[in-house]
PLY file of the C-alpha trace (Angstrom):
ply
format ascii 1.0
element vertex 627
property float x
property float y
property float z
element edge 626
property int vertex1
property int vertex2
end_header
-4.75 -23.97 9.12
-4.03 -26.75 6.44
-1.59 -28.98 6.82
1.18 -28.77 9.75
4.30 -26.84 8.72
7.03 -29.37 8.14
10.63 -29.22 9.59
9.92 -26.38 11.72
10.77 -24.15 8.89
7.22 -22.98 8.75
5.74 -21.67 11.83
1.93 -22.10 12.17
-0.15 -19.09 12.48
-0.96 -17.56 16.12
-4.06 -15.68 17.21
-2.53 -12.40 16.38
-1.66 -13.27 13.15
-4.10 -12.31 10.26
-5.69 -14.93 8.50
-5.81 -12.62 5.03
-3.74 -9.96 3.83
-4.87 -8.11 0.65
-7.10 -11.20 -0.36
-4.06 -13.61 0.12
-4.56 -16.29 2.46
-1.84 -16.82 4.63
-0.58 -20.47 5.14
2.18 -19.72 7.76
4.88 -17.62 9.12
8.15 -17.16 7.52
10.14 -15.26 10.00
10.17 -11.93 11.86
12.30 -8.98 12.01
12.63 -5.08 12.87
10.39 -4.01 9.90
7.65 -6.55 10.19
6.57 -10.03 9.88
6.75 -12.60 6.78
4.19 -14.80 5.66
3.86 -17.71 3.10
0.61 -17.42 0.75
0.00 -18.55 -2.61
-1.50 -16.65 -5.84
-4.70 -17.65 -7.22
-2.53 -19.94 -9.59
-1.11 -21.70 -6.81
2.56 -20.20 -6.80
4.05 -19.62 -3.20
4.84 -16.21 -2.51
6.18 -14.22 0.65
4.34 -11.41 2.04
5.78 -9.16 4.52
3.67 -6.91 6.58
5.15 -3.83 8.21
5.26 -3.18 12.08
2.28 -1.04 13.26
5.04 1.18 14.51
6.28 2.11 11.61
2.36 2.04 9.85
1.57 4.84 11.86
4.25 7.53 10.59
3.58 9.64 7.96
7.18 9.93 6.50
8.00 6.39 6.65
4.60 5.63 4.42
5.97 8.32 2.02
9.60 6.76 1.68
7.50 3.32 1.48
5.61 3.62 -1.28
8.75 5.32 -3.42
10.80 2.14 -2.54
8.21 -0.20 -3.53
7.57 1.76 -7.05
11.59 1.62 -7.19
11.56 -2.10 -6.32
8.80 -2.95 -8.83
11.44 -2.16 -11.81
13.93 -4.57 -10.21
13.81 -7.66 -12.43
17.24 -9.53 -11.86
18.00 -13.24 -11.74
19.27 -12.62 -8.64
16.62 -11.14 -7.05
13.19 -12.15 -5.40
10.77 -9.89 -7.70
8.35 -7.76 -6.54
4.74 -9.57 -7.03
2.37 -6.88 -5.05
1.85 -4.46 -2.46
-0.40 -2.33 -0.53
1.30 1.00 0.48
-1.87 2.90 1.57
-3.62 0.28 3.79
-3.67 -0.02 7.68
-1.04 -2.05 7.57
1.29 -1.59 4.39
2.72 -4.83 2.94
4.89 -6.11 -0.06
4.61 -9.43 -1.48
7.69 -11.23 -3.45
8.10 -14.40 -5.01
8.94 -17.10 -2.64
12.36 -18.61 -2.68
12.57 -22.20 -1.48
16.30 -22.03 0.39
17.82 -21.13 3.52
19.36 -17.61 4.39
23.00 -17.44 4.07
23.06 -16.74 7.95
21.27 -19.79 8.53
23.28 -22.38 6.39
26.21 -21.10 7.85
25.20 -21.48 11.44
23.83 -24.68 10.71
26.68 -26.14 8.35
29.76 -23.80 8.99
31.85 -21.97 6.26
31.12 -22.96 2.81
33.81 -23.95 0.04
35.80 -21.45 -1.87
34.25 -22.25 -5.15
30.23 -21.53 -3.51
31.67 -18.29 -2.16
33.20 -17.13 -5.64
29.25 -18.03 -7.13
27.73 -16.25 -4.08
29.63 -13.29 -4.36
29.37 -12.84 -8.60
25.47 -13.78 -8.17
25.05 -10.88 -5.13
27.09 -9.05 -7.23
24.89 -9.38 -10.25
21.79 -8.17 -8.00
23.43 -5.34 -6.87
23.84 -3.93 -10.26
20.27 -4.47 -10.91
19.29 -3.00 -7.61
21.68 0.17 -7.94
19.94 0.55 -11.77
16.89 1.45 -10.62
18.27 4.01 -8.16
18.21 2.05 -4.97
20.87 1.57 -2.41
20.17 -1.72 -0.33
21.81 -0.14 2.37
21.03 -3.41 4.71
22.59 -5.82 2.80
23.46 -8.76 5.54
23.45 -12.96 5.10
20.08 -12.57 6.74
19.05 -10.98 3.68
20.96 -13.45 0.90
18.76 -16.97 0.12
20.21 -19.73 -1.29
18.13 -21.11 -4.00
19.13 -24.50 -6.21
20.43 -22.34 -9.01
22.14 -19.14 -7.37
21.88 -16.56 -4.46
18.82 -14.39 -4.26
18.99 -10.77 -2.61
15.89 -9.63 -1.10
14.58 -6.54 1.37
16.21 -4.24 -0.92
15.43 -0.58 -0.10
12.81 -1.32 2.44
15.51 -0.41 5.09
15.77 3.23 3.91
11.87 3.64 4.14
12.49 3.11 8.06
15.60 5.60 7.99
14.96 9.15 9.28
11.65 8.16 10.59
10.09 9.30 14.27
11.57 6.06 15.25
14.72 6.14 14.25
15.43 10.04 14.19
17.40 9.77 17.69
20.14 8.70 15.75
19.92 5.14 15.46
20.89 3.88 12.06
18.93 1.15 10.10
20.76 -1.98 9.49
22.45 -4.42 10.85
26.08 -2.98 12.83
28.47 -6.18 11.79
27.66 -5.54 8.47
27.61 -1.78 7.89
30.12 0.12 5.82
32.65 2.89 7.91
30.59 5.88 6.46
27.44 4.53 7.09
28.44 3.87 10.79
29.81 6.98 11.79
27.55 9.41 9.71
24.88 7.65 8.21
25.94 8.34 4.46
24.90 5.54 1.78
25.72 5.17 -1.34
26.14 2.29 -3.86
29.75 1.69 -2.81
28.40 1.24 0.80
26.60 -2.09 -0.41
29.89 -3.19 -1.91
31.41 -2.95 1.58
28.67 -4.97 2.83
29.23 -7.56 -0.18
32.96 -7.93 1.01
31.85 -8.82 4.63
29.16 -11.35 3.09
32.33 -13.04 1.14
34.34 -13.14 4.06
31.64 -14.50 6.19
30.88 -17.05 4.27
34.34 -18.41 3.89
35.19 -17.68 7.27
32.06 -18.49 9.21
32.24 -15.53 11.33
32.34 -11.75 10.88
35.77 -10.26 10.23
35.16 -7.34 12.77
34.38 -9.52 15.53
31.38 -10.01 17.65
29.90 -8.32 20.79
27.92 -5.08 21.67
27.20 -3.21 18.61
28.80 -0.06 19.61
31.74 -2.00 19.95
31.56 -3.64 16.55
30.97 -0.08 14.88
33.84 1.41 16.50
36.01 -1.44 15.28
34.29 -1.12 11.71
35.35 2.65 11.78
38.70 2.27 13.34
40.00 -0.62 12.83
41.24 -3.33 10.02
39.18 -6.60 9.50
40.58 -9.46 10.56
41.20 -11.63 7.42
43.92 -13.87 8.87
41.36 -17.23 8.33
40.43 -15.93 4.68
41.29 -18.49 1.97
44.13 -16.80 -0.21
42.28 -17.05 -3.36
39.52 -14.64 -1.57
41.88 -12.13 -0.52
42.09 -9.72 -3.56
38.56 -9.45 -4.17
37.38 -9.00 -0.18
40.73 -6.77 0.80
39.25 -3.95 -2.12
35.46 -4.26 -1.04
36.47 -3.85 2.52
38.33 -0.33 1.71
37.66 2.31 4.47
37.61 4.92 1.76
34.37 4.17 -0.91
36.66 5.54 -3.60
39.24 2.76 -3.30
36.40 -0.14 -3.26
35.79 -1.75 -6.55
32.81 -1.56 -8.89
30.39 -4.34 -9.10
31.81 -5.39 -12.41
35.44 -5.24 -11.33
34.13 -7.62 -8.17
32.75 -9.81 -10.88
36.34 -9.59 -12.86
38.32 -10.70 -9.58
36.04 -13.57 -8.60
36.66 -15.23 -12.19
40.30 -14.54 -11.79
40.31 -15.90 -8.76
38.65 -19.16 -9.85
40.52 -22.53 -11.71
37.18 -22.93 -13.78
34.82 -20.53 -15.45
32.00 -19.60 -12.94
28.95 -21.34 -14.03
25.66 -21.32 -11.98
24.07 -24.67 -11.59
22.42 -27.11 -9.33
25.95 -28.24 -7.67
26.98 -24.89 -6.49
26.53 -25.58 -3.35
27.67 -28.35 -0.66
25.25 -31.50 -0.55
24.16 -30.88 2.96
23.32 -27.24 2.22
21.16 -27.88 -0.64
19.18 -30.57 1.37
17.89 -27.42 2.91
16.41 -26.66 0.06
14.55 -29.72 -0.87
12.93 -29.46 2.76
11.56 -26.34 2.28
10.05 -27.48 -1.15
7.26 -28.94 1.21
5.21 -26.44 1.50
1.80 -26.48 4.05
-1.37 -25.87 2.66
-3.07 -22.42 2.89
-6.17 -22.21 5.47
-9.09 -23.63 3.76
-11.73 -20.95 2.91
-14.77 -21.64 5.39
-17.89 -22.52 3.17
-20.39 -19.97 2.83
-23.09 -19.77 5.36
-26.78 -20.75 3.91
-28.93 -17.39 4.06
-30.82 -17.06 7.36
-34.88 -16.70 6.60
-35.92 -14.74 9.14
-39.46 -15.97 10.63
-42.76 -15.02 8.96
-46.11 -15.07 10.36
-48.42 -17.91 10.00
-50.36 -16.06 7.45
-47.29 -15.98 4.46
-47.14 -19.97 4.68
-48.43 -21.47 1.79
-51.04 -24.12 2.05
-50.98 -27.64 0.92
-53.87 -29.24 -0.91
-55.34 -30.04 2.14
-54.65 -27.06 4.35
-56.03 -23.87 4.08
-54.16 -20.29 5.56
-55.23 -19.02 8.45
-57.14 -15.54 8.41
-55.39 -12.51 6.90
-55.39 -9.58 9.47
-57.80 -7.04 8.14
-56.11 -4.46 5.67
-55.84 -0.89 6.85
-58.69 1.20 4.81
-56.49 3.88 3.35
-54.30 1.63 1.76
-55.95 -2.10 0.56
-53.17 -4.24 0.02
-52.69 -6.80 -3.13
-54.44 -10.08 -2.45
-52.06 -12.94 -1.43
-51.41 -15.30 -3.98
-52.41 -18.89 -3.54
-50.42 -21.92 -4.86
-50.96 -21.63 -8.66
-53.54 -18.31 -8.34
-53.01 -14.94 -9.40
-55.20 -12.12 -7.07
-57.80 -12.63 -10.12
-58.27 -16.28 -9.29
-56.67 -17.14 -12.79
-54.53 -20.28 -12.58
-50.56 -19.37 -12.97
-47.68 -21.10 -13.71
-46.06 -23.61 -11.38
-43.09 -20.95 -10.88
-45.54 -18.46 -9.21
-46.03 -20.01 -6.24
-46.04 -18.20 -2.85
-41.98 -17.75 -2.10
-42.47 -18.67 1.83
-41.06 -20.74 2.91
-38.22 -21.14 0.93
-37.88 -24.49 -1.20
-35.75 -26.02 -3.76
-37.10 -25.36 -6.98
-38.18 -28.41 -9.14
-35.30 -30.69 -10.46
-32.87 -28.34 -7.98
-30.47 -30.30 -5.79
-30.60 -29.85 -2.08
-32.81 -30.81 1.04
-36.11 -29.93 1.45
-36.82 -28.23 4.80
-38.71 -30.10 7.61
-42.53 -29.93 7.35
-42.63 -28.73 3.82
-44.73 -30.84 1.33
-44.73 -30.04 -2.08
-48.14 -29.95 -3.58
-48.15 -32.94 -6.47
-51.01 -30.91 -8.58
-48.83 -27.64 -8.58
-45.10 -29.58 -9.22
-46.43 -30.56 -12.53
-44.91 -28.90 -15.93
-48.75 -28.55 -17.26
-51.27 -27.09 -14.50
-54.98 -28.95 -14.77
-58.07 -27.28 -15.29
-59.32 -25.06 -12.49
-61.39 -26.60 -9.87
-65.20 -25.90 -10.33
-66.00 -24.44 -7.36
-63.40 -21.79 -8.13
-64.25 -21.11 -11.55
-67.48 -19.31 -11.12
-67.59 -16.47 -13.53
-68.11 -13.78 -10.44
-64.74 -14.66 -9.07
-62.41 -14.15 -11.87
-63.22 -10.62 -12.04
-60.16 -8.27 -10.87
-62.61 -6.29 -8.16
-65.96 -6.52 -6.78
-68.68 -3.77 -7.10
-69.22 -1.73 -3.70
-72.05 -3.29 -1.40
-71.62 -6.71 -2.88
-73.46 -8.77 0.06
-72.35 -12.18 -0.91
-68.39 -12.65 -0.42
-66.77 -14.97 -2.86
-66.07 -19.10 -1.48
-62.40 -18.32 -0.55
-62.93 -15.38 1.41
-62.53 -17.63 4.38
-59.09 -18.40 3.26
-57.63 -14.96 3.34
-57.76 -14.49 -0.31
-60.23 -11.82 -0.72
-59.00 -8.21 -1.32
-61.32 -6.88 1.45
-63.71 -3.74 0.86
-62.52 -0.97 -1.35
-60.99 1.84 0.52
-63.22 5.33 0.68
-62.74 7.94 -1.31
-60.30 10.36 -0.87
-61.18 14.31 -1.13
-59.94 16.13 -3.62
-57.07 18.71 -2.88
-56.53 19.96 -6.14
-56.71 23.42 -5.00
-54.11 23.18 -2.08
-51.61 21.48 -4.40
-51.98 24.52 -6.79
-51.40 26.85 -3.94
-48.31 25.17 -2.58
-46.98 25.05 -6.12
-47.33 28.45 -6.41
-45.86 29.75 -3.51
-42.31 27.18 -3.98
-41.73 29.02 -7.37
-42.13 32.19 -5.42
-39.52 31.25 -3.00
-37.53 29.54 -5.83
-37.53 32.76 -7.62
-36.39 34.71 -4.85
-33.69 32.62 -3.54
-32.28 32.42 -7.32
-32.42 36.10 -7.29
-30.10 36.13 -4.26
-27.85 34.09 -5.69
-27.10 36.11 -8.98
-24.26 38.38 -9.11
-24.76 41.97 -8.21
-26.58 44.19 -10.93
-28.64 41.22 -12.60
-31.56 41.25 -10.39
-34.01 43.66 -9.02
-31.64 45.54 -6.44
-28.76 45.00 -7.96
-27.90 48.46 -9.02
-28.71 49.75 -5.73
-25.63 47.03 -4.58
-23.48 48.25 -6.98
-23.99 51.82 -6.26
-23.62 51.01 -2.71
-19.89 49.77 -2.87
-21.16 46.32 -1.86
-18.46 43.42 -1.80
-18.38 40.59 -4.48
-19.40 36.88 -3.53
-16.82 35.12 -1.09
-16.20 32.73 -4.01
-14.31 35.55 -5.77
-12.39 36.47 -3.07
-8.47 36.38 -3.04
-7.51 33.61 -0.64
-5.28 35.41 2.35
-1.39 34.25 2.12
-0.78 31.78 4.45
1.75 32.32 7.82
5.23 31.51 7.51
7.09 29.09 9.23
10.71 29.58 10.19
13.21 26.97 10.77
16.65 28.21 12.04
20.18 25.79 11.76
19.13 23.44 9.74
22.27 20.63 9.00
22.22 18.97 5.61
24.88 16.44 5.14
26.30 15.66 1.40
23.87 13.62 -0.53
20.53 14.33 1.57
17.66 16.21 0.56
14.42 17.45 2.53
10.79 18.21 1.38
8.80 21.23 2.64
5.62 19.60 3.47
7.25 17.94 6.52
7.16 19.74 9.89
10.22 20.17 10.62
11.82 19.45 7.29
14.21 16.50 7.88
17.19 15.62 5.73
17.08 12.39 4.64
19.68 10.74 1.99
19.23 11.02 -1.65
18.37 7.48 -3.38
21.66 7.93 -5.27
22.57 5.24 -7.94
22.93 4.89 -11.76
21.38 7.61 -13.43
20.18 9.36 -10.18
22.13 12.18 -9.00
19.94 14.76 -7.40
17.02 12.56 -5.66
13.50 13.93 -5.76
13.38 16.40 -2.85
12.34 19.95 -2.72
15.97 20.84 -1.55
18.93 19.08 -1.98
22.75 18.96 -1.29
24.81 16.74 -3.42
28.77 16.27 -3.45
30.58 14.65 -5.93
33.23 12.57 -3.77
35.43 12.16 -6.68
35.64 15.74 -8.28
34.44 17.52 -5.51
31.71 19.18 -7.06
29.00 20.60 -4.87
25.15 21.41 -5.87
22.33 23.31 -3.91
19.44 23.05 -5.52
15.77 21.48 -6.23
14.70 18.10 -8.21
10.97 18.99 -7.65
10.25 22.80 -8.43
12.74 25.72 -9.82
14.67 28.56 -7.48
16.05 32.02 -7.81
19.39 33.36 -6.42
18.26 36.61 -4.66
20.48 39.94 -5.66
22.12 42.06 -2.49
19.30 44.30 -3.41
16.32 42.22 -3.44
14.61 41.62 -0.27
13.83 38.11 0.80
9.56 37.80 1.10
6.94 35.95 -0.24
6.51 39.10 -2.81
9.85 38.60 -4.03
9.63 35.01 -4.66
6.27 35.33 -6.33
7.88 37.78 -8.80
11.53 36.88 -9.81
11.65 35.16 -13.14
14.97 33.60 -13.49
14.61 30.60 -12.38
17.11 27.73 -12.19
16.89 24.20 -10.75
20.36 24.16 -8.99
23.58 26.25 -7.96
27.17 25.69 -7.44
28.00 25.51 -3.52
30.44 28.63 -4.54
27.88 31.06 -5.71
26.81 30.92 -1.93
28.16 33.03 0.75
26.66 33.53 4.17
23.39 35.29 4.31
22.74 34.39 0.81
19.13 33.66 -0.16
17.74 31.61 -2.31
13.95 31.52 -3.46
12.56 27.88 -4.13
9.14 27.03 -5.54
8.14 23.38 -5.46
5.62 21.70 -7.61
3.33 20.86 -4.56
3.12 24.90 -4.54
5.30 25.66 -1.27
7.57 28.77 -1.40
10.22 28.56 0.71
13.22 31.28 1.40
16.65 29.21 2.23
19.37 31.53 4.09
22.55 29.56 3.48
24.72 30.25 6.69
27.75 28.08 6.50
29.43 24.60 5.27
31.66 22.41 7.02
35.45 22.52 6.74
37.22 20.92 4.02
38.63 18.20 6.48
35.73 16.70 7.69
34.83 13.31 6.50
31.21 14.26 6.07
30.67 17.44 4.82
27.46 19.21 5.45
25.78 22.72 4.93
23.82 24.81 7.83
20.78 26.70 6.24
17.54 28.87 7.55
14.24 27.82 6.07
10.89 30.02 5.87
7.99 28.10 4.36
4.91 29.45 3.07
2.87 26.39 2.42
0.60 26.14 -0.09
1.57 29.72 -1.25
1.49 29.31 -4.59
-2.27 28.35 -4.56
-3.08 31.45 -2.99
-1.36 33.45 -5.45
-3.62 32.20 -8.25
-6.76 32.52 -6.60
0 1
1 2
2 3
3 4
4 5
5 6
6 7
7 8
8 9
9 10
10 11
11 12
12 13
13 14
14 15
15 16
16 17
17 18
18 19
19 20
20 21
21 22
22 23
23 24
24 25
25 26
26 27
27 28
28 29
29 30
30 31
31 32
32 33
33 34
34 35
35 36
36 37
37 38
38 39
39 40
40 41
41 42
42 43
43 44
44 45
45 46
46 47
47 48
48 49
49 50
50 51
51 52
52 53
53 54
54 55
55 56
56 57
57 58
58 59
59 60
60 61
61 62
62 63
63 64
64 65
65 66
66 67
67 68
68 69
69 70
70 71
71 72
72 73
73 74
74 75
75 76
76 77
77 78
78 79
79 80
80 81
81 82
82 83
83 84
84 85
85 86
86 87
87 88
88 89
89 90
90 91
91 92
92 93
93 94
94 95
95 96
96 97
97 98
98 99
99 100
100 101
101 102
102 103
103 104
104 105
105 106
106 107
107 108
108 109
109 110
110 111
111 112
112 113
113 114
114 115
115 116
116 117
117 118
118 119
119 120
120 121
121 122
122 123
123 124
124 125
125 126
126 127
127 128
128 129
129 130
130 131
131 132
132 133
133 134
134 135
135 136
136 137
137 138
138 139
139 140
140 141
141 142
142 143
143 144
144 145
145 146
146 147
147 148
148 149
149 150
150 151
151 152
152 153
153 154
154 155
155 156
156 157
157 158
158 159
159 160
160 161
161 162
162 163
163 164
164 165
165 166
166 167
167 168
168 169
169 170
170 171
171 172
172 173
173 174
174 175
175 176
176 177
177 178
178 179
179 180
180 181
181 182
182 183
183 184
184 185
185 186
186 187
187 188
188 189
189 190
190 191
191 192
192 193
193 194
194 195
195 196
196 197
197 198
198 199
199 200
200 201
201 202
202 203
203 204
204 205
205 206
206 207
207 208
208 209
209 210
210 211
211 212
212 213
213 214
214 215
215 216
216 217
217 218
218 219
219 220
220 221
221 222
222 223
223 224
224 225
225 226
226 227
227 228
228 229
229 230
230 231
231 232
232 233
233 234
234 235
235 236
236 237
237 238
238 239
239 240
240 241
241 242
242 243
243 244
244 245
245 246
246 247
247 248
248 249
249 250
250 251
251 252
252 253
253 254
254 255
255 256
256 257
257 258
258 259
259 260
260 261
261 262
262 263
263 264
264 265
265 266
266 267
267 268
268 269
269 270
270 271
271 272
272 273
273 274
274 275
275 276
276 277
277 278
278 279
279 280
280 281
281 282
282 283
283 284
284 285
285 286
286 287
287 288
288 289
289 290
290 291
291 292
292 293
293 294
294 295
295 296
296 297
297 298
298 299
299 300
300 301
301 302
302 303
303 304
304 305
305 306
306 307
307 308
308 309
309 310
310 311
311 312
312 313
313 314
314 315
315 316
316 317
317 318
318 319
319 320
320 321
321 322
322 323
323 324
324 325
325 326
326 327
327 328
328 329
329 330
330 331
331 332
332 333
333 334
334 335
335 336
336 337
337 338
338 339
339 340
340 341
341 342
342 343
343 344
344 345
345 346
346 347
347 348
348 349
349 350
350 351
351 352
352 353
353 354
354 355
355 356
356 357
357 358
358 359
359 360
360 361
361 362
362 363
363 364
364 365
365 366
366 367
367 368
368 369
369 370
370 371
371 372
372 373
373 374
374 375
375 376
376 377
377 378
378 379
379 380
380 381
381 382
382 383
383 384
384 385
385 386
386 387
387 388
388 389
389 390
390 391
391 392
392 393
393 394
394 395
395 396
396 397
397 398
398 399
399 400
400 401
401 402
402 403
403 404
404 405
405 406
406 407
407 408
408 409
409 410
410 411
411 412
412 413
413 414
414 415
415 416
416 417
417 418
418 419
419 420
420 421
421 422
422 423
423 424
424 425
425 426
426 427
427 428
428 429
429 430
430 431
431 432
432 433
433 434
434 435
435 436
436 437
437 438
438 439
439 440
440 441
441 442
442 443
443 444
444 445
445 446
446 447
447 448
448 449
449 450
450 451
451 452
452 453
453 454
454 455
455 456
456 457
457 458
458 459
459 460
460 461
461 462
462 463
463 464
464 465
465 466
466 467
467 468
468 469
469 470
470 471
471 472
472 473
473 474
474 475
475 476
476 477
477 478
478 479
479 480
480 481
481 482
482 483
483 484
484 485
485 486
486 487
487 488
488 489
489 490
490 491
491 492
492 493
493 494
494 495
495 496
496 497
497 498
498 499
499 500
500 501
501 502
502 503
503 504
504 505
505 506
506 507
507 508
508 509
509 510
510 511
511 512
512 513
513 514
514 515
515 516
516 517
517 518
518 519
519 520
520 521
521 522
522 523
523 524
524 525
525 526
526 527
527 528
528 529
529 530
530 531
531 532
532 533
533 534
534 535
535 536
536 537
537 538
538 539
539 540
540 541
541 542
542 543
543 544
544 545
545 546
546 547
547 548
548 549
549 550
550 551
551 552
552 553
553 554
554 555
555 556
556 557
557 558
558 559
559 560
560 561
561 562
562 563
563 564
564 565
565 566
566 567
567 568
568 569
569 570
570 571
571 572
572 573
573 574
574 575
575 576
576 577
577 578
578 579
579 580
580 581
581 582
582 583
583 584
584 585
585 586
586 587
587 588
588 589
589 590
590 591
591 592
592 593
593 594
594 595
595 596
596 597
597 598
598 599
599 600
600 601
601 602
602 603
603 604
604 605
605 606
606 607
607 608
608 609
609 610
610 611
611 612
612 613
613 614
614 615
615 616
616 617
617 618
618 619
619 620
620 621
621 622
622 623
623 624
624 625
625 626
């Protein structure tokens, strides 16, 4: 396993932990959570990395895998100074995993639990660092949605935000579709706790809670059961009585119940600079000495588990006849060769089958031994023949140099075997001549050609070979490859409720609304069907980000044929264009055709808006139409 983990921060690998993940040899366990387990490893160049292996329960859910792959691709674009960059990943293996740079520092949760609240200057530097990290994360179209003290690491030069976007992959999967929201209750925003709505403003609320937690040493919404904490977040004001006065402006605004009243990340940084007596600059002294000591302890990394040495190849036992003789030994008698196929004569050390001396490198291969000059141990019982180990080979011995034994073959009827016949080196008597079967071969070849022509003629289109005219006149059907694929059967889903800023995919069965990855430059996600509402201007859109759609007229009957024939395509519609019973044809890029029937929308006073639609889906119908 390598060196023992130091200071208890690195737990040794257990029997159920893998030794290698994605080619990375693991060194220790860094931690575990609801999504998976985190291990310490190293790149080939020796840089430490953290590898998060996803739990099998999530790995078996196809919806999770699809979302996890999307989030990892987005996370790879995040290259901020206050984030842990993604180094490597595998989203399609038996157990997906994600590797990021290792941050040698405690989490904010660990530091506060061990050392208590941090001074105001450290809180301000922490807040501006996390705000800058969120700005980069949101710029990649990701909402963290699980920002909490355990996901903020304290490095020597500032904070690092980790695990951004991974929680979204787990939301709305089979494990969470029962209504359980992914995220830590004590740091959720009101809209996230009540309706599951997540926007960049959700992370700003969590940032305000983190700042207050760091300065006070406890959650501003108290502790207790999750449902009690969530109720207080939704219906009660936070307890800021112990919060230092300098931090009140930024924390109070971040914890506004209405997302529209919360500051932008740029405003958060400005409020922190206004609250500081000196300019905020990250440096080695941004943390108290006691907390900084935890960073030094985490630099004493355990070594990775050593790679086991390669096992020597196992040599299968060979028959005694395959052993090479020494100068004073002879090989046992070889078994009599089969009369139908005489084998090549066995090679004696230094001799070819013809009796001509060969180079030393052509000695018999068994048993294996190191080549002359190679490093290694000679196997027990092996004796290297001194005459054959010399660079130059001596003249053949007189008894082996008789002219009659240098011929490659022997004439039939040879009565006197060569002197070395008793040593197993003779090729044996020649095989009897095989009877000629040329006539049978010719007949078989002709028969095969006739059969091949018959088969080829049957594969040709009608009318191209003999009998083709009869098929044509008889109205025979064409081959199966030219038949049109039948239309897929429709699948109906009634009363699907889509909350604002949600989307769904037609390939899912049933289609389940999921949050859009909203963020800077991202408005409508990537779903086959979405419902988007701008909370500032009240603009509501119904459309597709993965295809095209058509609003049918009252005279047009919603059907597969109609959806295939209409051509006045668009990508989105205003919700004011739809009334109860309006039908919309949606053609996704994946080839699915869907008839969406609009049914109703929620009331204007509802905190979270939603619409209700009926769907009729013909999966892969676009491909069927082209065949």
